[in-house]
C-alpha angles and dihedrals in degrees: 000000000000112000136192140186115262140162112251137175130202097209144338121305147095126324090282091075090069116096138164117247143165109253136169114283113238122239124216115257124203111315092007135115129214111223125195102222116229096173137002127204121229119222139176087254087065098057092040089054092045092051097049108013102095113208099005116197091216139331128230137059107188112092140175119175149104128293107250100179140349130222126227114297098025116131100150096079140016132200112292097033115132112229141170131194154124104265123203098344125201089019119074114284103164098220092163087085144080093257137025134181128211143141109293094242090060083076135053130196111283112254114257115243099036129085129237093264092058093042092051090054093059116060108070097033096042094046091047091054093041097049093044096048102034108025101032104028099026093216114210133197112276096024121129113239126191114203118190120212088017093178094053130097097274095026099057091052092044090056090056095044092049090050090049087057091053098253128149102241129209118184134190118221142135114278093252089063098046095097090051093050093047088050088060089058103266113157094207134014123199121203100223091193092063105026132044101238089203088066099034098051125059142167099023122159099207135026124193110201114194094160109059124190111091093342093094096054092043091048090060087071090062096050130093117233106274094027129131130249113195114192124190093188120075141246107051103199122239092238090057092049091048093049091047093049092054089059098040091250117153106226135170144104129274133199121212120243135190109281120182095184093051092045090056091050091048090050091051091052091050092049090050091052092243097114126039134180122221118221114214097183144338127220132181115251093256090059094060090124091057090048090054092048089053094046094050091060087077090219102103124128109215122332141339117221136191119215113220112165123025 
């Protein structure tokens, strides 16, 4: 039996339930590839799943690595190809491991000019921003877009994608992060610790809410009639939906999904130097628990990444 190192957990709980173990290495089935993982991104979905997911088959969805083997029917890649992607989301993928299998179109070719750490930080956050802004909200040039937690994993990429579409971008962030957010292209930054964004921001066309809680209802105050509120945090309460409907505002939550076409576009933007990912911190695979502890502070700038293979 071929084995590999992977992060496992025996039940729900805090970061301390995560441990490194030797487990059976997966093998690619029909129309699947086996990828040797060089780096794995860490996302809020990971610690939320860890905390409440019971006996989780394997955490992690962000991957950058090298194709090790291909199953029958695969023509898109061959062994040795460098790829990155978000395999199987929201179903278990087990990216906190030395190897992962998935359908080939859950990956795209890794952008040239960036390393595996940077590439592993991109898929889930970039696709979340891309699908919310472009597919759900249909952002157009000249529109005003409000992005909450603009220095975070999804937020900092959403700022750049909205600017690439020609939008006027307003971000919320602590004052210490304003320079970073402006450096991404934001036109305005609001310090949510000192100012009520619901009073300070008006007449926006699109809001991206990565925070949840009362942010959705408060964000309605910033939107024009007929605007769009995209939430990434369920549930969206009935009172919010009713208030939005009265004003012709499209509101609801969306969950990211694997997207080969968007991944290729994201890779092209990265290669052209038009989209960049910020790395907050890097941990070795065995320190996954420490990475979760750090992520759960809610104070990160950009993305957390685990290094797996050298």
